[in-house]
C-alpha positions, -999 to +999 in steps of 0.1 A: -110-091-053-094-070-080-103-033-085-129-029-112-107-005-130-075-025-124-045-011-106-051+016-080-084+017-061-101+049-073-092+079-051-128+084-040-127+049-025-095+058-007-111+088+009-143+072+021-142+046+048-177+035+038-162+022+006-136+002+025-161-015+048-134-018+075-139-047+098-136-025+129-148+008+142-124+038+145-121+054+179-117+088+163-133+109+135-130+094+101-094+106+095-075+077+080-039+071+088-026+062+053+009+049+045+020+050+009+049+027+002+072+026-028+092-006-030+130-008-030+154-023-054+143-049-079+139-085-067+162-079-037+191-071-060+212-039-058+197-027-091+180+007-085+162+026-110+158+055-086+126+068-102+104+093-084+071+075-073+049+102-089+017+082-091+020+072-054+028+108-045-004+120-063-025+094-045-009+104-011-015+141-019-051+135-028-057+117+005-038+145+024-059+172+007-090+154+019-079+157+055-063+124+061-030+118+080-006+106+053+030+094+053+050+081+024+081+059+025+104+052-004+122+020+001+147+029-027+162+052+000+149+038+033+152+003+047+127-023+058+135-015+094+123+021+087+091+007+072+084-016+102+093+012+127+066+034+111+040+007+110+047-004+146+047+031+160+021+048+139-002+018+131-018+030+099-054+022+089-045+016+053-012+009+034-008+013-003+020-004-022+030+009-055+038-018-081+052-003-112+076-033-119+067-069-118+101-075-102+088-057-071+060-083-065+080-106-041+090-077-019+054-064-018+041-098-009+066-102+019+060-068+034+022-072+032+024-107+048+045-095+077+023-064+082-010-083+081+003-109+105+010-082+131-019-059+122-047-080+108-072-050+106-049-029+085-063-025+050-035-033+025-038-027-012-015-027-042-017-005-073+003+005-103+003-005-139+023-037-133-001-048-106-030-043-129-016-069-153-015-097-126-040-085-100-056-119-095-023-136-092-010-111-066-042-117-045-038-155-048-001-154-038-007-130-009-026-156+011-051-130+022-025-104+033-035-081+005-071-069+005-074-053-029-053-052-060 
């Protein structure tokens, strides 16, 4: 289901597990392990815009300031192998993908599907202004691997 405001889930929802209604109970205090992901080059090409993911950084900073364990990976500089190493070793509770360009949608769908297949309880969501334009389509094409857009 799409976010009522379109794009990113409001930060207060990010910071409260009760808003997520996670399908499992945490074996620790309510400190969320939150991974923020900025996608790589556009449509798997070598075209890089190399823009700082400021919106994603602000969301990550808000979560960190609220006491959550936060990591950010920028796939403009890192590789998919780095992403999967972090996910496999750290096992985040929630993963946010930034979608500021429609051309990043295929990569986001592929990463979300691979992640959800291995970690079905991980809460995966997508935000950003381009995602808000096609939120319902992203959810439909994700086949259930993206929880909120």
